[in-house]
C-alpha positions in Angstrom: 140.8 102.7 153.8 137.2 102.1 153.0 134.8 104.8 152.0 133.0 104.8 155.3 136.1 104.4 157.5 136.2 108.2 158.2 133.9 109.9 160.6 132.6 112.4 158.1 131.7 109.4 155.8 130.0 107.4 158.5 132.5 105.8 160.9 130.8 105.8 164.2 133.4 103.8 166.1 136.7 105.6 165.6 137.0 109.4 166.1 138.7 111.0 163.1 138.6 114.7 164.0 141.5 115.8 161.9 140.4 114.2 158.7 136.9 115.4 159.5 138.3 118.9 159.9 139.6 118.7 156.3 136.1 118.0 155.2 134.5 120.7 157.3 136.9 123.3 156.1 137.1 122.0 152.5 135.3 119.9 149.9 134.2 116.3 150.5 133.5 114.1 147.5 130.9 111.4 148.0 131.3 109.7 144.7 135.1 109.5 144.2 136.7 106.4 142.6 140.0 104.6 142.7 140.8 101.2 141.2 140.1 98.2 143.4 143.7 97.5 144.2 146.8 99.7 145.0 149.2 99.4 142.1 146.6 100.2 139.3 145.4 103.2 141.3 149.0 104.5 141.7 149.7 104.0 138.0 146.5 106.0 137.2 147.6 108.8 139.6 151.1 109.0 138.1 150.0 108.9 134.5 146.6 110.6 134.5 145.5 107.8 132.1 142.9 105.0 132.2 144.4 101.6 133.1 143.0 100.3 129.9 145.3 102.7 128.0 148.5 101.8 130.0 147.6 98.1 130.7 148.5 98.7 134.3 145.8 96.4 135.7 147.5 94.2 138.4 149.2 94.5 141.7 152.8 94.5 140.4 154.1 91.6 142.6 151.1 89.3 142.2 149.9 87.0 139.5 147.0 84.5 139.6 147.3 81.6 137.2 143.8 80.2 136.5 144.5 77.3 134.1 141.0 75.9 134.2 139.1 79.2 134.3 136.7 80.1 131.5 138.8 83.0 130.4 142.5 83.5 129.7 143.7 86.7 131.3 145.8 89.3 129.5 149.2 90.0 131.0 149.5 93.2 132.9 152.2 95.9 132.5 154.2 95.9 135.7 156.6 98.8 135.1 156.0 102.6 134.9 157.9 103.9 131.9 160.8 105.9 133.2 161.0 108.2 130.2 157.3 109.0 129.8 155.3 111.8 131.2 154.1 111.5 134.8 152.6 113.9 137.3 156.1 114.6 138.9 157.7 115.3 135.5 154.9 117.7 134.5 155.2 119.6 137.8 159.0 119.6 137.7 158.8 121.2 134.3 156.4 123.8 135.7 159.0 124.8 138.4 157.9 122.6 141.3 159.8 120.5 143.7 158.2 117.0 143.7 158.8 114.8 146.8 157.6 111.3 147.7 157.7 109.1 150.8 156.1 105.8 151.6 154.7 103.2 149.3 155.9 103.3 145.7 154.5 100.1 144.1 154.6 101.0 140.4 157.6 99.1 139.2 158.7 95.5 140.0 162.3 96.6 139.9 161.9 98.2 143.4 162.6 94.7 144.9 165.6 94.1 142.7 169.3 95.1 142.4 168.5 98.3 140.6 167.0 99.9 143.7 169.8 98.5 145.8 172.5 99.9 143.5 170.9 103.3 143.1 169.6 103.6 146.6 165.9 104.6 147.4 166.5 108.2 146.4 168.3 107.4 143.1 165.7 104.8 142.3 162.6 107.2 142.3 164.7 110.0 140.7 164.5 108.0 137.5 160.9 109.1 137.3 161.6 112.7 138.3 160.8 112.4 142.0 162.8 113.4 145.1 162.8 111.1 148.2 161.5 113.0 151.3 163.3 112.2 154.5 162.5 113.0 158.1 164.2 115.8 159.9 167.7 114.7 161.1 167.4 113.3 164.6 163.7 112.8 164.4 162.5 110.2 166.9 159.1 109.0 168.1 158.5 106.5 170.9 156.3 104.2 168.8 155.8 104.5 165.1 154.2 101.5 163.6 154.4 101.5 159.8 156.5 104.7 159.9 153.3 106.8 160.1 154.8 109.7 162.0 158.2 109.5 160.4 156.6 109.9 156.9 154.5 112.8 158.2 157.6 114.5 159.6 159.3 113.9 156.2 156.6 116.0 154.5 156.9 118.9 156.9 160.7 118.8 156.7 160.5 118.8 152.9 158.1 121.8 152.8 160.2 123.7 155.2 163.5 123.1 153.4 162.1 123.6 149.8 160.6 127.1 150.2 162.4 128.5 147.2 159.8 127.0 144.8 156.3 125.5 145.1 156.2 121.9 146.0 154.2 118.7 145.7 154.6 116.4 148.6 153.2 112.9 147.9 152.8 111.0 151.1 151.8 107.3 150.5 151.1 105.7 153.9 151.5 102.0 154.4 148.7 102.1 157.0 145.8 101.2 157.2 146.9 98.3 154.9 147.3 94.9 156.6 149.3 93.6 158.4 147.6 95.3 161.4 150.1 97.3 163.4 149.4 100.3 165.7 150.6 101.8 169.0 149.7 99.6 172.0 148.1 102.5 173.8 145.5 102.8 171.0 145.0 99.1 170.5 144.4 98.8 174.3 141.8 101.6 174.1 139.7 99.6 171.6 140.4 96.3 173.4 139.1 97.9 176.6 135.9 98.9 174.7 135.3 95.2 174.0 136.8 94.7 170.5 139.0 91.6 170.0 142.7 91.9 169.3 143.7 90.5 166.0 145.9 87.7 167.4 148.2 88.0 164.4 149.0 90.2 161.4 146.0 89.1 159.4 142.7 89.3 161.3 139.9 86.9 160.8 136.6 87.9 159.1 134.5 86.7 162.1 136.4 89.0 164.5 136.0 92.3 162.5 136.5 95.0 163.4 139.5 94.2 165.5 141.0 96.5 168.0 144.3 96.7 166.1 142.6 97.8 162.9 140.6 100.5 164.7 143.8 101.7 166.3 145.4 102.0 162.9 142.6 104.3 161.7 142.9 106.6 164.8 146.7 106.7 164.5 146.4 107.7 160.8 144.1 110.5 161.9 146.5 111.6 164.6 149.2 111.9 161.9 146.9 114.2 159.8 146.6 116.4 162.9 150.4 116.6 163.1 150.5 117.4 159.5 148.0 120.2 159.6 149.5 121.7 162.8 152.9 121.5 161.2 151.8 123.3 158.1 150.3 126.1 160.2 153.5 126.3 162.3 155.5 126.7 159.0 153.1 129.5 158.1 152.1 127.7 154.9 148.4 127.1 155.7 147.0 129.7 153.3 149.1 128.4 150.4 148.8 124.7 150.9 146.2 122.4 149.3 145.8 119.1 151.2 144.3 116.2 149.3 143.2 113.1 151.3 142.3 110.0 149.3 142.4 106.2 149.7 143.9 103.9 147.0 141.1 101.3 147.0 138.0 100.3 149.0 138.1 98.7 152.4 139.4 95.2 152.9 136.1 93.3 153.5 137.8 90.8 155.8 138.7 93.6 158.4 136.1 96.3 157.7 132.3 96.4 156.9 131.9 98.7 153.9 128.1 98.8 154.3 126.1 100.3 152.7 128.5 99.6 149.9 128.6 96.1 148.3 131.7 93.9 148.7 135.2 95.5 149.3 138.7 95.7 148.1 139.4 93.9 144.8 135.8 94.1 143.6 134.2 96.1 140.8 131.3 96.8 143.2 131.2 100.1 145.1 132.9 98.7 148.2 136.0 98.0 146.2 136.3 101.2 144.2 134.4 104.1 146.0 136.8 105.9 148.3 137.0 109.0 150.5 138.4 112.1 148.8 138.7 115.4 150.6 140.3 118.6 149.3 141.3 121.3 151.8 142.5 124.7 150.4 141.8 127.7 152.7 140.7 130.8 150.9 140.7 129.1 147.5 137.7 126.8 147.8 134.5 127.2 149.8 134.4 125.3 153.2 131.8 122.6 153.9 131.1 121.5 150.4 129.7 118.1 149.7 130.1 117.1 146.0 128.3 114.1 144.5 129.7 114.4 141.0 131.6 111.2 140.1 135.3 111.8 140.0 138.3 109.5 139.6 142.0 109.3 140.6 143.0 110.2 137.0 141.5 113.6 137.7 144.3 114.6 140.1 147.0 115.0 137.4 145.0 117.6 135.4 143.9 119.3 138.6 147.5 119.8 139.7 148.4 120.8 136.1 145.8 123.6 136.2 147.0 124.8 139.6 150.7 124.9 138.4 150.0 126.3 134.9 151.8 123.2 133.5 151.4 121.5 130.2 152.0 118.0 128.7 152.1 118.8 125.0 150.6 115.9 123.0 150.5 113.5 125.9 147.1 112.0 126.4 145.4 112.8 129.7 142.1 111.0 130.5 141.3 112.9 133.6 139.7 116.3 134.0 140.5 119.0 136.5 138.1 119.0 139.4 138.9 122.6 140.4 135.7 123.9 138.7 133.7 121.6 141.0 135.2 123.3 144.1 136.0 127.0 143.3 132.5 128.0 142.2 133.1 128.2 138.4 131.1 125.1 137.5 131.2 123.7 134.1 132.7 120.3 134.9 131.4 118.1 132.2 132.1 114.4 131.6 129.8 111.9 130.0 131.1 108.9 132.1 134.1 107.4 133.8 135.3 103.9 133.2 137.3 101.0 134.5 138.8 97.9 132.9 139.5 95.1 135.4 140.3 92.1 133.2 142.0 89.8 135.7 140.9 87.1 138.1 141.7 87.9 141.8 140.7 84.6 143.5 141.0 85.8 147.1 138.6 88.6 146.4 136.2 86.4 144.3 136.9 88.6 141.3 136.4 87.6 137.7 137.3 89.7 134.6 135.1 92.7 134.2 134.8 96.3 133.0 132.4 99.1 133.9 131.0 102.5 133.0 129.7 105.0 135.6 127.5 107.9 134.6 125.9 110.5 136.9 122.9 108.2 137.5 123.8 104.7 136.3 126.5 102.0 136.5 126.9 99.2 134.1 129.2 96.2 134.9 130.3 93.9 132.1 131.5 90.4 133.2 133.6 89.2 130.3 133.1 85.5 130.5 132.0 84.4 133.9 131.1 85.7 137.3 130.4 84.2 140.8 127.2 83.7 142.6 126.7 86.2 145.4 125.3 83.4 147.7 128.2 81.1 147.0 131.5 82.5 145.7 132.7 79.0 144.8 130.0 78.6 142.2 130.5 80.0 138.7 128.0 81.7 136.5 129.3 80.9 133.0 128.9 83.4 130.1 129.3 87.1 129.7 126.7 89.2 131.4 125.7 92.7 132.3 124.4 94.3 135.5 122.8 97.7 135.5 122.3 99.8 138.6 120.7 103.2 139.1 123.6 103.9 141.3 122.5 107.3 142.6 119.4 105.7 144.1 120.9 102.3 144.8 124.3 102.8 146.3 124.2 99.2 147.6 123.7 97.7 144.1 120.8 95.5 145.2 118.6 95.9 142.1 120.0 94.7 138.7 118.0 96.7 136.1 119.6 95.2 133.0 116.5 93.3 132.0 114.0 96.0 133.1 115.8 98.8 131.2 117.1 97.2 128.0 117.5 100.5 126.2 119.6 102.0 128.9 121.6 98.8 129.1 122.2 98.9 125.3 123.2 102.6 125.4 125.8 102.1 128.1 127.0 98.8 126.7 127.7 100.6 123.4 129.7 103.4 125.1 131.7 100.9 127.2 132.8 98.8 124.3 133.7 101.9 122.3 135.9 103.1 125.2 137.6 99.7 125.4 138.3 99.8 121.7 139.5 103.4 121.7 141.9 102.9 124.6 143.3 99.6 123.3 142.2 97.6 126.3 143.8 94.1 126.6 140.9 91.7 126.7 140.5 88.3 128.2 139.6 85.5 125.7 137.8 82.2 126.0 140.0 79.3 127.4 139.8 76.1 125.5 141.0 74.3 128.6 138.1 75.5 130.7 136.9 72.9 133.2 133.9 74.0 135.4 134.8 71.3 138.0 138.3 72.7 138.4 138.0 76.3 137.6 138.5 77.6 141.1 141.8 75.6 141.5 144.4 78.2 140.8 148.1 79.0 141.1 149.0 82.1 143.1 152.5 83.4 142.6 154.7 86.3 143.5 156.4 88.1 140.6 160.1 89.0 141.0 161.8 92.2 140.0 162.0 91.0 136.4 158.3 90.0 136.3 159.1 86.3 136.5 156.8 84.1 138.6 157.9 82.9 142.1 155.7 80.0 143.2 153.8 80.8 146.4 151.2 78.8 148.4 147.6 80.0 148.6 147.9 80.1 152.4 149.9 83.3 152.0 147.1 85.1 150.3 146.1 88.5 151.8 
């Protein structure tokens, strides 16, 4: 879900009254960041650590071989350590139930015999999680992507686990493609003049399609069911609801303007996401917070709420509670990202970045693509500097105009890369500028081995 796909963030097409209610009654963050794709974001949420520290930098089931590219990519870690600390284990140690339902996507083994042998519940139990299931006998007439089933599973879990506090992690598969939504909602937008997708993967020239708009509304409907259910269970005063997307909007199906580019990119359209926190009587309603925050901040936030601890385990995030409860005092010099891989279908080359309150510096490790022609390469490492608070669309590269600021942020970024042990791309002796865009796209199996796949299957 893109940053502006919610009404309170600028969506003027689809009504999202339930998500907007969260914002009206809680805190809305306008500069919240995830990683540009799903798996790295989920790893960061689970671990509370920068992806450079864990080397979780890729979608676990995808690998892009670029034999003629200017840089050789580092291999990404595709498994979440079962024995290490994660947010569920921390909360479990603090006396919490920890339930999950929906997308997992942090270990390639989920597509292999291990999950089949253990069963879905036994599989995630290895990391300290319980599988949430819908109430026995739950049925709904149409439930594309299990939206209402998963929502019911959260309510059933909260209702049946009242003996201790709980974390319920609901990871919806919508609004991710393929596009699927109830026909009554798709018809609503088709009647308004929007094209139907004609298939599971809409075309860029048709955006936004009726099916995708329907997915957004159906997701919002589910948030309404969730909030009404929490109230019915008489848990409203005690329950914090956090709403966040795992990456920016897919540019092929959604216009992220005023943000630049979309999912997969280091530009704002790929990494800036909606984040809303709703906690009646604990945080002031109607807040709009522009301090940059990151998905790694949720782990320490939950730890502060629970009174938990992690011993010597390294946490890179900071609790965002002081930004919401009136205490103040949230101090962080910068947040960072390390994105060292090529993602051809998103026109992405290896990069890293630093974001301060006012500025954003992007470092392209060895090449980048021309904005007016994504098939043309710009060889060599380069830096782009934006005064991001004033230029959210990243239209004015100030690297040459502000050499001192560029040098300052460059020094901090490279120090961070070194401190966290970031795996770096290196120059490719087989680089061929005439063939660089020819690539091999592959699936990765449950052992991390490559399964050849054609480029026509790219998302």
